[in-house]
VODREN-15134 format. One line per 2 residues: their letters; for each residue x, y, z of C-alpha. Coordinates in Angstrom, 3 decimals. Layout:
REM residues N
a) X/Y/Z | ...
This chain:
REM residues 679
ma) 0.000/0.000/0.000 | 1.089/3.555/-0.628
da) 1.545/5.608/2.488 | -1.917/7.109/2.439
sp) -3.993/5.236/-0.127 | -3.827/1.652/-1.442
ir) -4.583/2.574/-5.072 | -3.344/4.963/-7.676
lg) -5.942/7.380/-8.976 | -6.882/7.287/-12.633
pe) -7.162/10.413/-14.793 | -10.882/10.847/-14.121
eq) -10.434/10.466/-10.360 | -7.492/12.869/-10.388
ag) -9.700/15.390/-12.180 | -12.365/14.910/-9.507
va) -9.874/15.480/-6.704 | -8.589/18.609/-8.465
ea) -12.172/19.920/-8.787 | -12.852/19.290/-5.081
er) -9.626/21.016/-4.107 | -10.651/23.995/-6.236
lv) -14.006/24.229/-4.443 | -12.326/24.090/-1.044
re) -9.770/26.694/-2.088 | -12.486/29.059/-3.269
ae) -14.617/28.505/-0.169 | -11.861/28.797/2.428
fg) -8.876/30.541/0.841 | -10.222/32.527/-2.116
ar) -10.228/31.753/-5.830 | -7.319/34.006/-6.749
el) -3.901/32.377/-7.196 | -1.410/35.232/-7.296
ag) 2.014/35.440/-8.904 | 4.883/37.913/-9.057
ws) 4.672/41.114/-7.017 | 1.012/40.436/-6.208
fw) 1.931/37.166/-4.508 | 4.726/38.746/-2.479
la) 2.502/41.655/-1.417 | -0.389/39.437/-0.333
gg) 1.958/36.885/1.225 | 3.768/39.553/3.212
ia) 0.483/40.943/4.582 | -0.726/37.419/5.466
la) 2.498/36.634/7.347 | 2.313/40.024/9.101
mt) -1.205/39.142/10.260 | 0.008/35.798/11.616
af) 2.934/37.512/13.349 | 0.556/40.008/15.017
ql) -1.759/37.226/16.185 | 1.100/35.103/17.566
wt) 2.646/38.105/19.305 | -0.589/39.040/21.066
aa) -1.209/35.394/21.970 | 2.254/35.216/23.533
vg) 2.428/38.511/25.440 | -1.266/39.237/25.937
tl) -3.966/40.639/23.683 | -4.465/44.362/23.198
pg) -7.496/46.093/24.747 | -10.624/44.611/23.150
vl) -11.454/47.180/20.476 | -7.798/47.626/19.436
qr) -7.243/43.873/19.017 | -10.420/43.575/16.953
si) -9.687/46.667/14.866 | -6.195/45.527/13.839
hl) -7.406/41.974/13.206 | -10.193/43.226/10.939
tf) -7.727/45.575/9.214 | -5.663/42.621/8.041
am) -8.764/40.586/7.183 | -10.312/43.316/5.040
vl) -7.242/43.829/2.875 | -6.625/40.062/2.506
cf) -10.263/39.477/1.568 | -10.011/41.847/-1.401
lf) -6.607/40.458/-2.381 | -7.612/36.781/-2.410
yp) -11.320/36.892/-3.311 | -11.874/38.374/-6.796
is) -14.934/40.362/-7.802 | -16.271/37.230/-9.505
kr) -15.074/33.649/-9.578 | -14.291/33.989/-13.272
ar) -11.851/36.845/-12.602 | -8.825/34.756/-11.668
qa) -5.966/36.829/-13.037 | -2.660/36.248/-11.246
tl) -2.056/39.964/-10.690 | -4.113/42.288/-8.527
pw) -6.407/44.751/-10.356 | -6.205/48.385/-9.312
yd) -9.752/48.500/-7.950 | -9.124/45.627/-5.519
li) -6.010/47.380/-4.236 | -8.092/50.511/-3.630
lg) -10.979/48.622/-1.997 | -8.600/46.615/0.182
gl) -6.792/49.785/1.235 | -10.055/51.586/2.018
ga) -11.390/48.656/4.023 | -8.134/48.364/5.951
ya) -8.051/52.095/6.747 | -11.698/52.155/7.813
al) -11.061/49.271/10.237 | -7.744/50.729/11.474
yi) -9.360/54.160/11.974 | -10.674/52.909/15.317
tl) -7.118/52.206/16.518 | -5.590/55.374/15.067
nh) -8.221/57.589/16.735 | -8.946/55.490/19.807
ea) -8.379/58.188/22.436 | -10.330/60.831/20.514
li) -13.244/58.439/19.933 | -13.433/57.717/23.655
rr) -13.632/61.453/24.407 | -16.506/62.005/21.971
vg) -18.392/58.770/22.636 | -22.042/59.075/21.623
ip) -21.468/62.160/19.444 | -19.590/60.918/16.349
ep) -18.127/63.467/13.975 | -18.912/63.372/10.235
md) -15.569/61.666/9.524 | -16.400/58.920/12.044
tl) -19.740/58.309/10.332 | -18.138/58.327/6.881
mg) -15.499/55.758/7.881 | -18.154/53.594/9.511
lv) -20.335/53.730/6.407 | -17.341/52.800/4.204
lv) -16.533/49.814/6.441 | -20.144/48.590/6.490
ll) -20.386/48.738/2.680 | -17.030/47.018/2.198
il) -17.941/44.290/4.697 | -21.055/43.610/2.601
eg) -18.916/43.354/-0.539 | -16.284/41.255/1.224
tr) -18.854/38.751/2.494 | -20.391/38.578/-0.985
ra) -17.026/37.645/-2.435 | -16.149/35.201/0.329
vg) -19.410/33.313/0.925 | -21.843/34.406/-1.782
lw) -24.863/36.685/-1.946 | -27.046/35.209/0.796
lp) -25.322/36.616/3.916 | -24.849/40.188/2.627
ai) -28.460/40.169/1.372 | -29.732/39.228/4.845
ta) -27.439/41.837/6.408 | -28.752/44.491/3.995
vf) -32.351/43.632/4.972 | -31.526/44.185/8.643
ll) -29.803/47.490/7.809 | -32.874/48.689/5.905
ya) -35.056/47.623/8.807 | -33.152/50.036/11.097
fl) -34.257/52.940/8.898 | -37.744/51.755/7.892
gp) -39.073/50.908/11.372 | -41.859/53.532/11.440
wm) -43.366/52.135/8.211 | -43.228/48.460/9.254
pe) -46.254/46.424/10.465 | -47.057/47.020/14.125
lf) -45.435/43.766/15.242 | -42.069/44.905/13.817
sh) -42.355/48.671/14.026 | -39.951/50.930/15.895
rg) -39.300/54.666/15.895 | -36.555/54.493/13.237
ys) -32.956/55.649/13.459 | -30.791/58.115/11.602
lr) -27.731/57.111/9.587 | -25.512/58.730/12.214
rv) -27.130/56.699/15.017 | -27.015/53.383/13.133
ig) -23.404/53.761/12.014 | -22.375/55.008/15.441
hl) -23.906/51.926/17.073 | -22.400/49.480/14.580
yl) -18.978/51.110/14.257 | -18.158/52.887/17.488
tt) -19.439/50.397/20.066 | -18.782/46.732/20.781
eg) -22.400/45.863/19.975 | -21.912/45.670/16.209
if) -18.960/45.148/13.874 | -16.428/44.960/16.705
gi) -18.631/42.775/18.884 | -18.195/39.257/20.197
pv) -17.942/37.491/16.782 | -14.935/39.558/15.637
gv) -13.552/39.450/19.180 | -13.499/35.664/19.127
ss) -12.155/35.628/15.556 | -9.246/37.876/16.625
tf) -8.190/35.578/19.475 | -9.301/31.960/19.888
vf) -10.364/31.214/16.335 | -7.195/32.443/14.650
af) -5.038/30.451/17.056 | -6.924/27.200/16.483
vl) -7.124/27.686/12.711 | -3.362/28.230/12.642
fg) -2.832/25.155/14.831 | -4.849/23.055/12.385
ai) -2.984/24.518/9.390 | 0.387/23.641/10.927
le) -0.636/20.070/11.703 | -2.108/19.600/8.230
rt) 0.923/21.061/6.429 | 3.349/18.979/8.454
ga) 1.673/15.657/7.608 | -0.645/14.968/10.547
ge) -3.656/14.571/8.244 | -1.985/11.877/6.142
yl) -0.835/10.101/9.299 | -4.376/10.017/10.706
ir) -5.710/8.644/7.427 | -3.109/5.855/7.410
va) -3.988/4.952/11.010 | -7.681/4.791/10.075
fs) -6.887/2.543/7.085 | -4.858/0.199/9.284
lf) -7.765/-0.107/11.733 | -10.819/-0.312/9.475
gg) -9.723/-0.706/5.852 | -10.177/-4.485/5.854
tr) -13.616/-4.576/7.506 | -16.927/-4.619/5.625
gg) -17.232/-1.407/3.653 | -13.773/-0.572/5.006
pa) -13.045/2.665/3.058 | -16.403/4.105/4.194
kv) -15.535/3.416/7.826 | -12.115/4.941/7.225
av) -13.903/8.071/5.979 | -15.896/8.302/9.224
va) -12.982/7.675/11.575 | -10.466/9.834/9.686
sa) -12.965/12.708/9.452 | -13.530/12.495/13.212
fm) -9.760/12.610/13.752 | -9.363/15.554/11.368
gt) -12.350/17.358/12.848 | -10.618/17.506/16.220
it) -7.867/19.696/14.723 | -9.456/21.582/11.791
gs) -13.113/22.231/12.655 | -14.032/22.574/8.951
si) -16.587/20.287/7.303 | -15.702/21.251/3.710
an) -11.948/20.814/4.243 | -12.570/17.482/6.000
ta) -14.695/16.262/3.109 | -12.173/17.161/0.410
ti) -9.038/16.083/2.293 | -10.314/12.705/3.473
gs) -12.534/12.165/0.444 | -9.644/12.365/-2.001
mt) -8.333/9.179/-0.350 | -11.524/7.333/0.570
ip) -14.104/8.044/-2.140 | -12.204/6.270/-4.983
lm) -11.701/3.298/-2.647 | -15.373/3.227/-1.685
kr) -16.224/3.057/-5.379 | -13.657/0.310/-5.862
vg) -15.192/-1.981/-3.209 | -18.720/-1.505/-4.592
fk) -20.367/1.676/-3.306 | -22.192/3.704/-5.959
pe) -20.594/7.110/-6.660 | -23.375/9.162/-5.055
va) -23.382/6.862/-2.015 | -19.601/7.157/-1.628
gg) -19.833/10.933/-1.926 | -22.765/11.071/0.499
ie) -20.931/9.029/3.126 | -17.896/11.319/2.948
ta) -20.078/14.434/3.058 | -21.861/13.212/6.190
ag) -18.550/12.169/7.766 | -16.908/15.505/6.970
gn) -19.738/17.444/8.586 | -19.748/15.205/11.647
gq) -16.046/15.877/12.119 | -16.873/19.490/12.968
lm) -18.901/18.283/15.959 | -15.864/16.664/17.589
pp) -14.144/18.431/20.505 | -11.671/19.874/21.291
vm) -11.882/22.029/18.114 | -15.420/22.544/16.790
ga) -14.927/25.524/14.517 | -15.360/29.246/15.071
aa) -19.001/29.004/16.145 | -18.148/27.047/19.293
fv) -15.706/29.754/20.410 | -18.334/32.425/19.747
ms) -20.735/30.377/21.878 | -18.254/30.251/24.752
ew) -17.694/34.004/24.718 | -21.362/34.805/24.193
lr) -22.571/32.650/27.077 | -19.607/33.549/29.300
ip) -18.970/29.841/29.741 | -15.409/28.428/29.687
yl) -14.721/26.789/26.333 | -13.840/23.566/28.129
ei) -17.445/23.406/29.376 | -18.703/23.759/25.787
ak) -16.388/20.957/24.638 | -17.426/18.789/27.600
aa) -21.130/19.274/26.876 | -20.631/18.472/23.178
al) -18.438/15.406/23.723 | -21.026/12.700/24.456
pa) -23.455/13.578/21.629 | -20.509/13.855/19.197
ii) -19.143/10.407/20.074 | -22.615/8.849/19.920
dq) -23.135/10.485/16.524 | -19.844/9.149/15.133
la) -20.652/5.620/16.311 | -24.099/5.933/14.745
ll) -22.605/6.876/11.386 | -20.227/3.922/11.620
ga) -23.262/1.732/12.279 | -25.152/3.161/9.295
vh) -22.150/2.562/7.032 | -21.798/-0.996/8.341
ll) -25.478/-1.713/7.627 | -25.108/-0.289/4.110
al) -22.154/-2.601/3.500 | -24.108/-5.606/4.817
kh) -27.161/-4.699/2.755 | -25.202/-4.544/-0.503
gi) -22.694/-7.300/0.290 | -19.698/-4.947/0.178
kg) -16.409/-6.304/1.477 | -13.331/-4.470/2.706
lp) -9.942/-3.941/1.083 | -7.486/-6.850/0.920
re) -5.367/-6.944/4.072 | -2.146/-7.227/2.092
el) -2.812/-3.776/0.616 | -3.219/-2.153/4.019
pr) -0.603/-0.913/6.472 | -0.155/-2.729/9.779
fl) -1.577/-0.848/12.721 | 1.252/-0.866/15.258
pt) 4.093/0.260/12.933 | 1.787/2.866/11.387
fl) 0.662/4.177/14.761 | 4.202/4.349/16.143
sg) 5.567/6.054/13.017 | 3.634/9.238/13.732
lh) 3.390/9.382/17.509 | 5.106/12.769/17.419
yl) 1.997/14.203/15.719 | 0.028/13.476/18.880
ip) 2.337/15.557/21.073 | 0.825/18.963/20.110
vg) -2.706/17.609/20.644 | -1.594/16.300/24.033
vl) -0.129/19.723/24.877 | -3.423/21.373/23.888
ly) -5.467/19.051/26.093 | -2.982/19.368/28.972
yl) -3.231/23.159/29.062 | -7.000/23.158/28.476
ia) -7.927/20.466/30.995 | -5.116/19.932/33.496
re) -3.879/23.523/33.738 | -7.308/25.084/33.005
mt) -5.703/27.787/30.859 | -7.660/29.891/28.372
pl) -8.225/28.459/24.882 | -5.933/31.167/23.462
ts) -3.021/30.284/25.729 | -3.615/26.558/25.236
af) -3.697/26.934/21.464 | -0.524/29.057/21.494
ma) 1.350/26.436/23.510 | 0.088/23.747/21.118
iv) 1.301/25.815/18.133 | 4.762/26.141/19.690
aa) 4.796/22.390/20.379 | 3.684/21.579/16.817
mg) 6.355/23.765/15.246 | 9.069/22.490/17.592
mf) 7.994/18.890/17.011 | 8.147/19.259/13.254
vl) 11.555/20.965/13.257 | 13.011/18.281/15.536
ss) 11.483/15.379/13.593 | 12.679/16.928/10.314
li) 16.220/17.188/11.709 | 16.149/13.519/12.753
qg) 14.715/12.427/9.396 | 17.316/14.546/7.608
ir) 20.072/12.742/9.480 | 18.459/9.387/8.630
kg) 17.550/10.597/5.125 | 13.935/9.575/5.606
pi) 10.774/11.337/4.372 | 9.863/14.649/6.041
vp) 6.165/13.881/5.588 | 4.959/10.278/5.120
gh) 4.263/9.498/1.482 | 6.656/12.139/0.135
ep) 10.188/11.938/-1.176 | 12.861/11.263/1.495
aa) 15.119/14.107/2.555 | 18.552/14.260/0.916
gv) 20.292/15.381/4.118 | 20.062/17.779/7.061
gp) 20.245/20.968/4.990 | 17.475/20.083/2.498
am) 15.392/18.587/5.313 | 15.507/21.763/7.386
ae) 14.862/23.907/4.302 | 11.757/21.868/3.427
ag) 10.566/21.996/7.044 | 10.957/25.772/7.059
lr) 9.013/26.130/3.806 | 6.180/23.965/5.132
lv) 5.917/25.999/8.326 | 5.927/29.297/6.426
aa) 3.228/27.890/4.138 | 1.157/26.971/7.210
ly) 1.534/30.494/8.651 | 0.502/31.936/5.284
mg) -2.509/29.631/4.828 | -3.684/30.219/8.386
ar) -4.002/33.969/7.748 | -5.478/33.423/4.290
nm) -8.164/31.157/5.744 | -8.990/33.694/8.454
as) -9.759/36.492/5.982 | -13.180/35.075/5.119
va) -13.877/33.997/8.721 | -13.206/37.479/10.131
vt) -15.181/39.309/7.446 | -18.214/37.017/7.806
ca) -18.023/37.441/11.602 | -18.085/41.209/11.041
ga) -21.136/40.782/8.785 | -22.888/38.725/11.444
gi) -21.920/41.407/13.978 | -23.836/43.985/11.921
iv) -26.975/41.851/12.224 | -26.478/41.434/15.973
gi) -25.972/45.198/16.276 | -29.247/45.948/14.471
vt) -31.064/43.468/16.709 | -29.721/45.114/19.885
lt) -30.426/48.614/18.538 | -34.028/48.000/17.461
gv) -35.079/45.305/19.916 | -36.454/43.194/17.059
gl) -35.190/40.060/18.794 | -37.995/40.336/21.354
nl) -40.575/40.677/18.568 | -39.217/37.628/16.730
sg) -39.199/35.654/19.957 | -42.872/36.495/20.344
iv) -43.548/35.296/16.810 | -41.843/31.953/17.492
vd) -43.864/31.550/20.676 | -47.104/32.367/18.811
ls) -46.363/30.120/15.825 | -45.479/27.208/18.061
ag) -48.670/27.770/20.094 | -46.615/27.069/23.201
nl) -45.576/23.634/21.918 | -41.867/23.086/22.551
yl) -41.326/20.521/19.806 | -43.045/22.698/17.220
gl) -40.849/25.630/18.292 | -37.760/23.425/17.957
fl) -38.922/22.235/14.540 | -39.440/25.793/13.273
tm) -35.988/26.760/14.528 | -34.464/23.708/12.846
va) -36.078/24.571/9.496 | -34.892/28.180/9.752
cl) -31.323/27.025/10.527 | -31.284/24.631/7.574
il) -32.653/27.219/5.134 | -30.320/29.971/6.331
gm) -27.349/27.619/6.502 | -27.743/26.568/2.869
gv) -26.146/29.824/1.792 | -24.429/31.066/4.950
pt) -21.412/29.482/6.733 | -21.895/27.781/10.087
tp) -20.588/30.632/12.257 | -22.867/33.447/11.006
ty) -25.780/30.980/10.848 | -25.222/30.166/14.502
ii) -24.844/33.842/15.469 | -27.993/34.945/13.635
ma) -30.204/32.096/14.808 | -28.938/32.162/18.394
tl) -29.629/35.909/18.522 | -33.152/35.566/17.142
ta) -34.445/32.236/18.428 | -32.574/31.184/21.587
pa) -34.615/33.464/23.906 | -37.834/32.247/22.260
li) -37.000/28.563/22.784 | -36.175/29.169/26.434
av) -39.511/31.014/26.816 | -41.446/28.179/25.162
gr) -39.703/25.697/27.438 | -40.792/27.674/30.509
en) -44.385/27.695/29.246 | -44.140/23.905/29.228
gl) -42.665/23.834/32.737 | -39.202/22.934/31.435
ei) -36.129/24.957/32.385 | -33.910/24.376/29.345
pi) -30.213/25.051/29.968 | -29.080/27.866/27.681
ia) -26.103/25.823/26.461 | -28.525/23.164/25.186
vh) -30.422/25.753/23.120 | -27.207/27.122/21.619
lf) -25.894/23.639/20.798 | -29.241/22.884/19.146
vf) -28.723/25.835/16.782 | -25.040/24.921/16.336
yf) -25.870/21.355/15.260 | -28.353/22.399/12.605
gi) -26.058/25.120/11.321 | -23.475/22.401/10.639
la) -26.037/20.040/9.112 | -26.929/22.774/6.629
dd) -23.477/22.261/5.045 | -24.720/18.868/3.829
tp) -28.243/19.926/2.937 | -29.135/20.077/-0.763
pv) -29.380/21.934/-3.013 | -26.568/24.242/-1.837
gl) -24.390/22.137/0.530 | -20.795/22.963/-0.437
aa) -19.447/19.836/1.244 | -21.667/17.717/-1.023
ya) -20.340/19.535/-4.102 | -16.756/18.844/-3.014
aa) -17.513/15.149/-2.463 | -19.436/14.904/-5.748
gi) -16.471/16.374/-7.600 | -14.242/13.560/-6.330
ar) -16.878/10.842/-6.815 | -17.820/12.163/-10.284
sd) -21.454/11.999/-9.209 | -24.443/14.327/-9.297
pi) -24.056/16.833/-6.418 | -27.797/16.949/-5.690
kt) -28.052/13.148/-5.437 | -24.886/13.149/-3.337
gw) -26.397/15.782/-1.053 | -29.590/13.786/-0.596
ra) -27.557/10.669/0.246 | -25.668/12.662/2.863
fs) -28.953/14.094/4.136 | -30.413/10.596/4.576
ld) -27.329/9.517/6.532 | -27.541/12.674/8.640
mr) -31.089/11.878/9.735 | -29.692/10.173/12.819
tf) -27.980/13.456/13.776 | -31.318/15.269/13.517
ll) -32.600/13.275/16.478 | -29.838/14.119/18.977
py) -30.471/17.883/19.425 | -34.132/17.243/20.251
mf) -33.050/14.723/22.860 | -30.520/16.888/24.672
it) -33.016/19.787/24.794 | -35.473/17.685/26.774
ap) -32.829/15.577/28.535 | -29.809/17.780/29.405
qm) -28.135/14.781/31.066 | -26.892/13.939/27.553
ll) -24.783/17.107/27.785 | -23.382/15.899/31.122
in) -25.440/18.528/32.950 | -26.514/17.553/36.479
tt) -25.565/13.935/36.010 | -23.101/11.389/37.362
wi) -20.574/9.356/35.412 | -22.679/6.219/35.962
ea) -25.715/7.964/34.439 | -23.537/9.292/31.614
lh) -22.279/5.768/30.847 | -25.862/4.491/30.836
if) -26.913/7.271/28.441 | -23.937/6.557/26.194
vs) -24.697/2.835/25.903 | -28.467/3.153/25.460
as) -28.235/6.089/23.024 | -25.582/4.326/20.928
ig) -27.814/1.258/20.625 | -30.740/3.533/19.815
my) -28.823/5.297/17.058 | -27.917/1.918/15.556
al) -31.621/1.057/15.572 | -32.326/4.390/13.865
ag) -29.708/3.595/11.228 | -31.463/0.266/10.653
am) -34.791/2.051/10.233 | -33.339/4.592/7.785
qg) -31.401/2.022/5.736 | -34.217/-0.557/5.836
yl) -31.844/-3.262/7.047 | -30.758/-4.838/10.320
it) -29.620/-8.360/9.511 | -31.788/-8.626/6.403
ea) -34.174/-6.404/4.424 | -36.629/-4.774/6.836
rw) -40.361/-4.780/6.193 | -42.292/-1.539/6.647
he) -43.645/-2.435/10.084 | -40.148/-3.462/11.227
rv) -38.798/-0.063/10.168 | -41.548/1.624/12.201
il) -40.681/-0.484/15.260 | -36.981/0.295/14.832
fv) -37.689/4.018/14.558 | -39.866/4.086/17.697
sa) -37.318/1.939/19.545 | -34.545/4.333/18.546
ia) -36.377/7.328/20.005 | -37.088/5.401/23.208
lv) -33.439/4.384/23.588 | -31.931/7.771/22.775
kp) -34.173/9.573/25.269 | -32.647/8.985/28.740
gl) -34.878/6.996/31.073 | -34.985/3.422/32.406
ys) -38.504/2.550/31.251 | -38.025/4.039/27.783
di) -34.755/2.082/27.463 | -36.494/-1.162/28.375
gg) -39.211/-0.503/25.800 | -36.622/0.324/23.149
ii) -34.629/-2.845/23.825 | -37.794/-4.949/23.591
gl) -38.670/-3.384/20.221 | -35.143/-3.883/18.855
al) -35.061/-7.485/20.089 | -38.429/-8.149/18.437
vy) -37.193/-6.923/15.037 | -33.973/-8.915/15.445
al) -35.940/-12.093/16.211 | -38.271/-11.576/13.232
qr) -35.379/-11.000/10.851 | -33.252/-13.829/12.253
ar) -36.169/-16.217/11.661 | -36.282/-15.132/7.981
ak) -32.521/-15.092/7.381 | -30.790/-17.618/9.615
da) -27.468/-17.348/7.795 | -27.339/-13.565/7.487
pl) -24.001/-12.123/8.688 | -23.840/-9.623/11.529
f) -20.342/-8.378/10.727
């Protein structure tokens, strides 16, 4: 077997991988590939941004507004340098208008830092120049988000901006007295309630550090190592490459927090192999899409939205990760179960063992990649340090680890990164290590450009909500539409998250929906005599924001997987959606049973929940796939579905009922198919 994949890709598969990589590049890094002076200019600014972020992480962040202002300054200029005015405009040199727009956006963001003392003295009474700079920044944020994530987010932001001015002419339910341009811009630009609010604050600290940590690990070969470990463990089992996709995506999700990147990176290895062992192209793509999205649910790194949640709720990030851990593990096991049942249903075998690496040598060959993750967990859990400090220490450990391992491999003349050419000696080895680290620092900043600008866009929406008080009106609407029924309120929120998330990244989706619906859900819960923990409501929104990445017709992760599988992206998206149905159940359960989030529970109760919910999710997978040990009849699927709900919902009597239902279906199917395999 090759170091990462046991087959060589054919021309068509190579074209699919290239197409998926292009989609990921456009979504996360921008479509523009620069050359010449343009490359050196953009690269220098990106490295300067990384240097600023590392410096403030090491010695302490600047006062809130200054840290956010400088961070957004870098992000604005990089956004216009890397994201062209249209995806067809991919010239390798920078056009004059993007240089002007980037410069204007940078100056408008930096204006807050340059005039900080004066702005404090005239707080509440902005001068015309303050208003002008704020208006310029708002308009350029709208254009930057359009370039980075498409039209949907800036369109929603523009609607909220118009609402601030048109309040007196709105229906009574939404009406307000209306605000002047000076008041709106002053609120959005000169306070921490708008552009420079919590979303950009988190982007300028925790998020950048963790994104950079993931970029360093990926560039230094950790991703390929994790894939090889997954192949050694599961490649030879039934439907082996599909299980590798699930496990490797979970591994990658702990360090990257990006569903689209997970899908493309892991899928380039696993999707061709899934097709080889017998999965249809759209099924292979759907499995990888579902696995890539699930990876973002895995602590300790769950993407930017989780850090926003921590700051918003004033809850230590470790508590967020702890609450998310049990549902995430249950969800991963459920997807493994669904993949296993698919393989049984279609008689799909695994890869030949002789083509796979052996586990122990593979695991030991990359133990040094686990050191930075161990450092991260040590500082987060044992030392109880902030996520920023923990991430900085992990970055230092990752860079030191890679330099040391490169030196050793240079002396031995081994490969710097598994699967690549061996080093020719110490000098070339250290040179290659340096280039990889610089590339990671560059890509970390490039990735953050879109994250920071979209966080600023979401901050505008939050600012309008706090200025006008529309959040209270929308909460009332949710309460009225749900007629006081908690599950109907949850369903309406879920639908809104999925629709919004089709065109908006996870972080702004979470910010918008948490702002508008979280208070309403808590109110509906109280009407039903249920005190829902606020973290449960926010995780509910977070889950469905992530699931929107897989939801057709716009799920970008599905398009990336379809490009590799050479399948129809809509069919691929629907396959992923059907596999994700098990994930749809979990948020409803932890709203009504917070014990699943390890809230007010013991470890014995947590273990009981883990076992019963895992069995329940396997039953749900059987209901969705129409197979347990043989083809399921319609009434057996109904029994499996009801049993799954009973088992996932914590409670002794519901668990007993669920086990009885599952045992009944097993007995009926075993009587029809005595020789059917279980594994």
